[in-house]
N, C-alpha and C positions, 0 to 999 in steps of 0.2 A: 674879090673872089672869096666867098664864104669858106671858112675853114672848119672841117668836120674832123674831130679828134676821136679816135677809138682807144679807150683806156682798157688794158687787158686784151689787146688785139691778138695775143698769142692763142686765144681761143679761136683757132683758124676757121673752123666751120661756121661759127657765128659771124666772124668778120667777113667771111666770103659771102654769106647771105646778105648782110647789110650793104656791102660794096656792090653786089650784083643788083640789088634793088635800086641803089642810087644811080647806077649806070643805065638802068632801064628807063630813066626819065630823060627823054631826049631834049626837053626844054631846058634842062640843067647842063647839058653837055658843054664842056669847056669852062664851066663856071665854078667848079669846086676844087678845093684842095683837101685830100684825105691824109690826115696825119695819124700814124699808128704809134702806140706806146705799149711796151710790156717790159717787165723787169727780167724776163727770161730772154736773153739775147738770141738764143737759137730759135725759139718760137717767134720772136719778133722778125727775124730775118725771113723765115718761111711765110709769115703773114704778109710781109712786104712783097715777096715774090708772088703770092697768091693774088693780092690786090692788083699788082701790075699786070698780071696775066689777064684778069677780068677787064681792066681798063683797056688794055690793048685789043682784046677780042671784041669789045663792044664799040670801040672807037669813040669813047666818051670824052677823051681829051682831058681827064682829070689829072692833076698832079698828085703823086703819091710820095709821102715822106715816112721814114721810120726813125723813131727817137727812143733811145734808152732812157733819156732824161725826161721825166713827165712834164716839168715846167716848160721845157723847150717845145714840147708838143702842144701844150695848152696855150701858149702865148698867142693872143689875137684870135682865139677860137670864137666861132659863132655858135658851135654845137659841140658838146662832148657826150660820148656814149660810153657808159660804164658797164663793163662786162667782166669784171675781175672775179677771181676765185682765190681768196687769200689762203695760202697753205696748200692749195691744189688737192690732188687726190689723196695724198698722205694724211692731210688733216681731216678730210672727210672720212677716211677709213677709221681714224681714231674716234671720231664722233659716233661711229656705229659700234666698233669693237669693244670699247670700254663700257658703255651702257649695257651691251649684251651680256657682259660678265655678271651684271647685277640682275639679269632677267628682264631688262627693259627692251621691248621691241620697237623698231622704227621702220618706216617704209621709204620715205624720201629724206627726211631729216634736214630740211633747209629753210623752214618757214617759222614754225614754233617747235615745241618739243625740245629735248636736250640738244639735238643736232642743230635746230634753228637758233637756240640760245647761243651756242658756242660759235656757230658760223657768224652770228651777229656780233659777238664780242671780238672776233678776228677782223671783221669787215668794216664795222663802223669807224674805227680810228683811221683806216686808210681812206674811207669815203670822206671823212672830215678833212683829211689832208688834201684831197682833190677839191673839195669845196673851198678851202682856204686859198689854194692856188688859184682857183677860178675867180675868187673875189679880188685877188691882186692883179691877175694877168688878163682876165676877160670877163669883167663884172656884168656885162650885158648878155653873156652867152646863156644857153639853155643846157642844163645837164639832164640827159635822158638815162635813167638808171634801169638796167636789166637785172642787176645782181640781187639775189635773195640773201637774207629774208627781206622781201620787198616792203613789208609794213614797218620795218625797222630802219633800213638804210637811208631813204630820203628823210625820215624823221631825224636821224642822227645828224644829217647834213644841215638841215635848217635849225636844229636845236643847238648844234655845236659850232656853227660858223656864221659869219655875217652874210653868207651867200644863200639865198632862198629860192633861186630860180631853178628848181629841181622837180622833175616829174618822173615817176616810175611807170614803166611800160611792161605789159605782160599779155600773153595771148589767151589766158584762161577764160576771160569773159567772151571773147570772140569765138573761141572754140566751143564753148558751152552753147552759145546762141546757134551755131551751125548744127551742133548735135541735136538740140531740141527741135529745130525746124525740120531736120531730116527725120527725126523720130515720128513726128506727127504728120509728115507728108505734105508740108506746106513750103513752097519756095521761100528761102530766107528773105529775099527782098519784100515779100508780102507779109512778113511778121514784124510787129511792133514790139520791141523789147525795152525794158527799163530795169537796170540792174545796179546794185550798190551794196557797199559794206566794206570789208577789208579784202586786200588782195589774197586770193585763195580761200576766202570765206565771205564772198559777196553772195547775194541772193537775187534771183530773177523775180523782180517785183511785178512786172507787167509782161505778159506773154499772150499776145492778142493777134488775131487775123486782121490785117489792115483792110482787106476787101469787104469783110462782113461786120467787123467790130467784135466778133465773138472771142470770148476768153478761151484760150487753147489749153488751159490746165485741165479741164474735165476730160478732154480727149487724151491728154497725156496719162491721166490716172487710169483710164480704161485700157490703154495700151500696156501700162505697167501691170495691172491686175491680170491681164491675159497672158503674161509671160513670167510665171512664177519661178521658172528655172533659168531665166535669162536676166532681164532687167531687175527683177525683184532681188536678185542676189548680188547687188552692188551697193556699196556703202552710201554713195551720194544719192541713190534712189531711195534707200531707207531713210536718209535724212529728209528728203523731200516728202516722203509719206508721213513722217512724224511731225515735221515742222511746217509743211504746207507750201514751201517755196523751194525752187530748185537751186542747189548750191553750185558755185562756178568752178570748183576744183574737182579733179579726178578722184575716184574712190581711193586710190593709193594714198594721195595726199590727205584727203578728208578723214581717213581712218585715224590719223595721229593727232587731229585737232580736238578730239573729243574723248571722253573716258570709257566708251562703251564697247569697243571692238578689240583693240590689240591686246589687252590683258587676258583675253578669254580664248582658249583654243577652239572652242566650238564656233565662236563668231568669226574667227579667221577662216575656218573651213566654210562656214555658211556663206560668207560674203566674198570668198575667194581673194583674200587680201594678200598682196605680194610683199611679204616681209623682206627687208634689205634690198628693195627694188632699185634704189638709187646707186648702190654699189655696182649692180649689173649694168646700169646705164652708163656709169662712169667708165667702166671697163670697155664698153662699146665705143665711147668717145675717144678713149686712148687708142683703140684700134683704128678709128677713122683718122686720127691725127697721124698715125704711122703710114696709113695708105696715102694720105695727102702729101706727106713728105716724100714718099717714094715716087709719086706721080710727078712732083715738081723736079725731083732729082733726075728723072728720066727725060726731062724737058717737055713734058706734056702740058698742054694748056688745060686749065680747069674748066669744067662745065659751068655755064652761066645760065642760071635759072632763077628769076626773081621769086621771092618767097613772101612778099608783102609784110616785111618786118615793120612793126609799128613805129620804131624810131625813124626809119626811112620815110614812111608816109607822113609823119609829123613834119620832118624837115621839108619835104616836098610841098606840103600845104603852106607852111610859113614862107617859103621862098617864092611860090607861084600864086598864092592867094586861093588855091583850090580848097573849098570847104570840105571838111570831113568831121564826122563824129567818131571819136576814139575814146577808149576807156583809159583813164590815167589815174595814177596814185599821187595824191596831192595833200597838202595840209588841210585838215578838216575846216577849221574856221567857220563853223556853223553850217556846213554843207549837209551833215547828217545830225539830226537832233539826238541827244543822249550819249554822244561819244565825246571824249576830250577834244577841245579846240585844236590842240597841238598834234593830235593823232594823224597818221597818214592813212587816208581812206581812198577807196576806189570808186569813182563815179564817172558818168559820161561827161566828155569834154568836147566843146566845139573848137576846132582849130582851123584857122585861115590866115590870111595875110595880116590880120590885126593881132594875132597872138593865140594863146590857148586859154580857153575860159571854161572852168568847171561848172557843172550844173548843180544847183541846190536841190537836194532830195527831200529834206524835211524828216518826218518821222518814218522809221522802219516798223514793220510788224513787231510787236513786243517780244515774241519768241526769237525772232532773228536778231534783234538788238541784244537780247540776253546772251545768245551764243557769241556775238561779237564782243561782248564785255569780257567773256572768259578769254578771248583771244587778245584783247588789248591789254589785259593785266600782264601777260607775259611779255608782250612787245614793249610796253612802257618801262617795265623794270629792267629789261635787257638794255634798252637805249640808255637809261640812266646809269646802269652799271658800267657800260662802256665809256660814257662821258665823264663819270665821276671816279672811275677806277675803284669800284667798291665790290669786294668779294661778298659781303653780306647781301647786296642786291642780286648778285648771281644766284646765291642760295634761294632767295625769296622768289625770283623768277621761276626757278626750277620747281620749288614747292607748290607754286600756283599753276604749273602746267597741267592740263587735264589728264593726259595720258600718263605722264610720269607719276602724278599724285595717286592715280588709280592703281598703280603697279607696285610702288615702293614705299617704304616707311620714311619718316623724316631723316633718321640717321643714315639710311642707305642713300638717300638723295644727296645729303651733304657730303658724304664720303665719296660718292661718284663724282660730284662736281670737283672735289679736291683732286681726284685722280686725273680728271680731264684738264684741269688748270695746270697741273704739273706736266702732263703730256704735251700740251700745246706751248708751254713755255713762252718764249719771246714773241709769239704771235699775238699774245694777249696784252692788254694795258698793264703797265707796271704795277699800279695800285692793286689790281686783282691778283697778280702773282705774289705780292708781298702779304705778310700776315699782319 
């Protein structure tokens, strides 16, 4: 009976989605064990009750376990799904509030930028611990990572442990494809896409009508030009206009990966950028957590609605042999020319009963590769900082971050990093905390 472990299962909404998906696959009914782990025992207990409710309502016959001990949960696993948030909302709030004192704006703060750097520094050591445990307890298992910063966390696992069977999963490519097909008015199954780069900074390289063979980019440009007060006033659309290929992340995310928007009041207004957006989303998530707890305490059964989570689809394909193309974040190893072989890149992957096989992309358009290089600078130095415990590498990652460097001086950046290091304390590697 394959064992599916959810690490960070106290993220109840995410856990509920994954369990609901797995329960929707009738051919797997009775064949899975779902093991939940979280360091917060209250959240773990509620996630266990939520999972049991879904299993009971669907009649899937899965066994549900809850473990406060991560190693007990992982022993014998076939799959582990990582959805941890190290430090929780309190750490995220520090990632925003301290830089704000220096005049540095952020929107989401979980991928690159100061927020992404410090989330990476908190998360990579824990992910390395998960990888080490899996190497010892379930060396043939697959680690499916949802946790941001996606371009850093899998990289940290395969650079810092003997365990290399890790794939990052994110909906940004799939959601972008759906948006583009809808915008040009072509049914998504009739559109051929090919997309690659880094997670949250990949580019749609092919956007073509399968029925006619026509390139759909000219139609998209016409639609954008005809909507100056709508589509044109979005960051990702502006990047498309200037660089020629559509980026895969939302305008809120995209604004903080480059130096041209957040430092400028007029650009924030022009492109309707939502500063501090992630804090609002986090507060909404906390509200949803309280509503879920209350529903379970009242004895209510939770709604069961499959959401097509990528981790669930990958597990289904591997277990049943059903072929799918998914977008995964994997070690580059020559998949994309011009990027480090050890970098974690996002490319299409074929998954079926034989495994998960990434697609070789080759060369990116030079302007897209150039943007990716500014992204990889921050990711690489942050991974090295976390693994080596180097405060100097933290400074250097921050100094090379596009939005940060466009806003602050060297001294301001260094002092801000010191403040964040002191504030996060034991959540960071010891070598970074020391002088």
